[in-house]
C-alpha positions in Angstrom: 13.2 18.5 8.5 12.4 22.2 8.1 9.1 23.4 9.8 6.5 25.2 7.7 4.3 27.5 9.6 1.1 29.1 8.0 -1.8 30.9 9.6 -5.3 29.4 9.8 -7.8 31.8 7.8 -11.2 32.5 9.5 -12.9 29.7 7.5 -10.1 27.2 8.8 -8.2 27.5 5.3 -4.5 26.8 5.3 -2.1 26.8 2.2 0.2 24.0 1.9 3.9 25.3 1.1 4.8 24.8 -2.4 8.0 22.9 -1.6 5.6 20.4 0.1 2.9 20.3 -2.5 5.8 19.8 -5.2 7.5 16.9 -3.4 4.0 15.0 -2.7 2.7 15.7 -6.0 -0.4 17.7 -4.8 -1.9 20.0 -7.4 -4.7 22.6 -7.4 -8.0 20.8 -7.3 -6.4 17.6 -5.9 -8.4 16.1 -2.9 -6.4 15.4 0.4 -7.4 13.4 3.3 -6.9 14.9 7.0 -6.0 12.2 9.7 -5.8 12.7 13.2 -3.2 10.0 14.9 -2.0 10.7 18.3 -3.0 14.3 18.8 -1.8 15.3 15.4 -3.4 16.2 12.4 -1.6 14.8 9.1 -2.6 16.0 5.8 -2.0 13.6 2.8 -2.9 12.8 -0.6 -5.8 10.3 -1.0 -4.9 6.8 -1.5 -4.8 6.0 -5.1 -7.5 3.2 -5.6 -6.1 2.1 -9.0 -2.5 1.8 -7.9 -3.8 0.0 -4.6 -5.8 -2.4 -7.0 -2.8 -3.0 -9.0 -0.7 -3.8 -6.1 -3.3 -6.6 -5.1 -3.7 -7.9 -8.6 0.4 -8.3 -8.6 0.1 -9.9 -5.1 -2.5 -12.3 -6.0 -0.5 -13.3 -9.6 2.6 -13.8 -7.3 0.7 -16.1 -4.8 -0.7 -18.3 -7.8 2.8 -18.4 -9.2 4.1 -19.7 -5.6 1.2 -22.2 -5.5 2.2 -23.9 -8.9 5.7 -23.8 -7.8 5.0 -25.8 -4.7 2.8 -27.9 -6.4 5.5 -29.1 -8.9 7.7 -29.2 -6.0 5.3 -31.6 -3.8 4.9 -33.9 -6.9 8.6 -34.3 -7.2 8.9 -34.8 -3.5 6.3 -37.4 -3.6 7.9 -39.1 -6.7 11.2 -39.5 -5.0 10.0 -40.3 -1.4 6.9 -41.9 -2.2 3.6 -41.3 0.2 4.4 -40.5 3.8 3.3 -43.4 5.9 0.2 -42.9 7.7 -0.6 -39.6 6.0 -4.1 -38.9 4.7 -5.8 -36.0 3.3 
């Protein structure tokens, strides 16, 4: 991975190299997050809240689908095997 060195200006400003901006989709006017991890400063695009929410919606939908599949499988097993002796809910 090539290193990109930049000087920090008097007001703490640093230019993110164009190659990195292009690769990460960072454009002028975009916000970035600064995170300190293990004595390193990481600059990253902020979390896209809508994309994150969409991921949660998809996961919730898949959980509902799996619950429905398990309900059908459980009913089928009960139909074939009957109630387990000594089992109470």
